[in-house]
N, C-alpha and C positions, 0 to 999 in steps of 0.2 A: 504493500499500500504506499509506504513511504517513498519507494523507488518510483512508483507511478506519479506520486505527488511532485517529486523533484523533476521528473521528465516533463510533465504537463506544465509546470512552472517555467522550465527552461524554454519550452516551445512558445509559450505566451510571451516571454521576455524577448526572445529572438524575433518573433513576429512584430512586436511593438518597436524594437530598435530598427529593424529593416524598413518598416512602413514609414517611420518618421526620421529619415536620415539626417536632415539638417538639425532638427531638435536634439537628436542623440549626439551629433558631433559637437554642438555647443555645450552640452552637458559634460561630455567627455573632456572638452578642452579645459574647463575649470579644474577638474581633478588632475588632469595630466600636468598642468602648470604647477599645481600645488605640490604634488608628489615629486616632480622634477626639482622644484626649488628646495624642498626639505632634504631629499636624498642627496642632491648635488652638494649642498652645504655640508652635510654630514660626511660624505665621501671625501671631500677636500680636507675637511678638518681631521678626519681619521688618518688620511695620508700624510698630512702635515705633522700630526702628532706622532705617527710612527717614525717619520724621518727625524724629528727632533729627539724623540726618546732613544732612537738608535744612535744618534750623535752623542747623547748624554751617556748611554751605555758604553760607548767607545771610550769615554773618559775614565770609566772604571768606578764601580760602586764602592770598592774598598780602597780608593785612592784619595788622599788629602793633599790639597795644594797650598803650599806656604807662599803667600804673596803680600804685597804692600797693601792692596785694597781688598775689601770684602766684596763678594758677588752681590749681596743684597744689603739694602740699607733700611733702617727704621725711619719713622716719621721725623725724629730729631737727628738728622744726618750731620754728624760732627766732621765735616770735610776738612776743617782746619786742623783736626787731630791727625787725620789720615795723610794729609799732604806732606806733613813733616816726618813721616815714618821713613826709615831706611829701606832700600830694596834688598831682597835676599842675596847673599853673597856666596861665591863658590867655596870660600874657606869654611862656611857654615855647613856645607854638605859633608865635608870630612868629619867634622865634629858630631854631626847627627848620625852618620854611619857608625862611628865609634861608640857612641853612648846609647843609642836607641836599641831596645831589646824587643819591641813589639812590631818592628817593621821588617818586611820581607825584602824590600828594595827601596832605595832612595836615589833619585836622579835630579840633575840640574838641566835647565834649558833656558836659553835666551834666543832672541830672534830679531831680525831687521830686514827691511826690503832693500835688495840690491839688484844690480844689473848683471845678468848672466850671459856670457858670450861663448860661441863656438864657431870659429872661422867668421863667416859673414852673417851668421844668424845670431840674434840676441833677443833676450827677454827682459823687459824692464819691470821693476817692482816685484820681482820674484822674492818669496819669503825664504830667507836663509836662516836655518836653525842650528845653533851650536849646542851640542848635548854632551852630557857625561856618559860613561860607558853603560851603566845599568838602565838607561832610558828604554831599551828594548823590552825590559821586563815589565815595564809599566804601560807603555803605549805600544800595543802589539800591532805589527804590520807585516805583510808578506812581501817577499821579493820575487819578481818574475825572472830575474837573472842576477848573478853576482852574489855578494856576501855582505855581512855586517862588519863593522870595525872590530879589530882585535883590541885587546886591553892596551897593548903597547901603542898602537896607532892613536887611541883616544888620549892616553896620558901624555904622549910625546907631541901631540898636535900634528900628526902627519897630514899632509895636504891631499886628503882623499875625501870623497863625498858619495852620498846616495842621492839619487834624483827621482822625483815623482814622474808618473806616466805622462802628464801634460808637459812637463819640462822636457822630458826625453823626446816627445813628439815634436815640440816646438824647435828644439835645437838640432835634432838628428834626423827628423822625418822617419824614413824606414831603415836607417843605418843602425848598426850595433853600437850602443854607447859605451859598453865596457872597455876600459883601457884608454879611452879618449881623454884628452886634457881639455877642460873648459876654464874660462876665466870668471871668477867671482869677485866683482868689484875690483878688477885688475889683478887678482891673485890666481895663480894657476892651481888647479885641483884635478886629480885623476878620478874618473868615475869608476867605482868598484861595485856598484849595485843599482838596480832600478826597482823602485817600489811599485807594487801591484796597484792597479787603478782602484780607487775607493769610491769615486763619485762625489757629488756635491755634499757639503756638510753645512747645516744651518748654524752650527756652533763653531766658530773659528775657521781656520783655513785648512782645507783637505790636504793630505800628503801629496796629492796629485800635482799641487802647485808649489811644492817645497823642495829645497835643496838642503840636505841634512849633512852637517860636518862635525868633526870633533870640537869640543869646547875650546881647547887650547889653540886650535887653528882659528876659530871664530873670533877670539879675543884680539886678533890682529886687525880685524876690520870693524869691530864694534866694542863699545865700552860696557863691561858687565855692571858697573856702578850706575849707569844711566838708566832712568826709568823708561826711556825710549826703547831699550832692548827688551823690556818686559820680562825680566828674570823671574823664574819660578823654580821652586824646589818641589818635586813630586815625592810623596811618601806612600808606599803600598803596604798595607798591613798583612800580617801573617794570617793564614786561613782560620786559625783558632781565636784570632783577636778581633774585636769589634772596632769600628772607627772611633767610637767614643773613648775607648781605652787608649788607642794610639794617640788621639788628639790630646788626651791628658798628659801623656808622656812627652809628646812633642812640645807642649806648652812649657812644661818644666825645663826641658833641655834647652829650648830656644831662649828662655828667660835667663838661664845660667850663661849661655854663650854670649848673649848681649848685655850681661851684667846688669839686669834690671832689679832694682830694689823691690821688696815685697809690696810697698804701697803704690808703686808706679804701674800704670796700666800696660797691657801688652802693646807692643809697637809692631805687630804683625797680624796678618789674617790667616786663619785656617779655613779654607773653603772645601766643600764637598758637594758631590752631585745631587744629594738630596735637597739642597737649597734651591737648585734649579728646577728639580722635579716638582716641588711644592708650588713654585711660582707659575710654572706652566700648567699645573692642574687647575689653578684658579682661572688662568687665561682661557683654557679650553672649555671650562664650565660656562664661562660668559659667552664664548662663541657659540656653544651648543644651544644656550637659551635664545640667542639672537637668531639662530637657524630655525628654531621652532616658531619664533614670532614671525619671521619673514614668510616661511612656508605656511604657517597657520592661517594667515589672512587669505592666501590663495585657496587653501583647502576649504576655509569657511565659505568663501564665495562659491566654490564648486559644489559644496554641500547644499547650500541654498538653491543653487541651480537645479540639482537633482531633485530636491524636495518639490520645487515648483513644477518641474516636468512630470513628476509622479502625480501631483494633484490634477494636472491637465489630463494625464492618462486615465486616472480614475473617472474623471468627468466624461471623457469620451467613451468609456466602456461601461458606464453605469447600467445601460440597458442589458449588456452582455452579463454583467454581474447578477442582475435580477434573474435572468434566465438560468444561470448556473445554480443559484441558490434555490430556485423553484424546482430544479431537477435533483436537489438533494445535496448540493455542495455545502460543506460546513464552513463556518467562519474562518477556521484555521487554514483551510485550503485557499480562500480568497486572500487572507493575510500573507501566507507564504508566497503566493503567486506574485503579488506586487512587491513584496520584500525581496524576492529573488531577482526581480527585474532591476530594482534600484541597486542591489548589491553587484549584480553582473555589470551594470553600467559603470559603477564606480571602480570595479576591479579592472575592467578593460582600460579605463582612463589611467589607473595606477600603473598598469603594465606598459602603456605607452610612455608614461613618465619615466619609468625605469629604463626603457630602451633609449630615450633621449639622454638620460644620465650616462649610460654606458657609452654612447657615441661621443659624448663630451670627454669622458675619461680617455678614450682611444685617441681623440684629436689632441687633447692636452698633453698626453704622454710624449708626443713628438715635438711639442713646443717648449716644455720645461724639463730640466734634468732632475726630475723627481718622480718616483713611482706613484701614480694615482690609480687606485684599484677599487672597483665597485665590489664590496665584500658581500658574502652570503648574509651576514647580519643585517646590512642595510637593505638588501633585497627583501628579506623576510619582514623587516620593519615597514618598507613601502607597501608590500602586499597587505600586511595587517592593518595599516592605517586606511588603505583603500576599502577593505572589507568593513571596518568599523564605520567609516563615513557613509558607506552604502546602507548599512543597517540603520544607523541613526537618522540619516536623511529620509529614508523610505518608510520608517516605522509609522509615523503619524498618517501619511496618505494611505498606507496599507491597512492600518487599523480602521480608519474611517470607511474604507471600502468594505471591510469585513463586517461592519456594523450596519450596512445599508439594509433597509426593509425590502424584501424581494418584490412585493407588489408595487411599491412606490418606484423602485428601480426600473421595473419593466415598463412602467408608464412614462418614464423619462425619455424625451426625444433626443 
């Protein structure tokens, strides 16, 4: 009986949609635009969030960054305190490595933008990063060819370098970079490795656009004491140690290294990725609410459109409803018949909205260097919203049709 009810309802709905093509199209359009707006916003936000969280993840959950400036500021931002702080120095790295027991690896990095040349090819404003030896233990990256620095090369400041994929392509085109000599701000350096392509990063500069060299070579062309070099000390905790425990130890050791008296405030910042994650959580929540508001108005208009169309459909078929009821059709049959029609109309509009969203993701993938993907979660969300709008918009017209008096309905012209 229920299968027959669904079959009959589907046939009535299809007949109504086909018989009133323009009316059906206009009803579909409102739902299509609404679903398209909501799901496209959520798809872009999800893709952006995945990209940012991937970038944050690459920074390391168990890594603490010793810097001059904190990543986040409170409402009472004491910039005058921070501006007078010293930058992290290379000698502090040795002291930290010797005294810290909670760390698995500690590394130093500084960087500046320089011009890179190879024969007639040159790249301006390339990021040149000077690092200590244990940097590879903290910032993991793969090499497509070549090798990493040896301990001797790092400590002695050998004139060797690793180059990112974009640098390799810009300087060498299809040539093999290994063993070639390039000039970094006028200084010769031999390429010993090429870093595997990472893609764009929304947090900092990707390794694709970097030239990595030993710290003692880098200090020839940049000043470690200058804030322009953005010196950072990276500290990675042991697997059994929490970031909080490591930060407590780092605070004590750094205060002793810098000879800070007990009553004097810290003159350094200990930053961790959880600070960024919390900030982005709030941002994405706001964007998500904005997405619901933007798409909600379109869906609201589409829902009213479907309700209006269903009232017109009930009025046109009042005589037919009276005949059906006089032949024994129950109220529930009439209710489901019209409810099925409104739901089918809304569902078709939602599917078209999802198709438009998918086409936009395909076109967008070729325009920007970021993966934009219509996920199964958003597809299910779009279909669910469509079904709910169909049920809500069609219920009142369907209920009014089911309550019609059969005699009065038959008499209606």
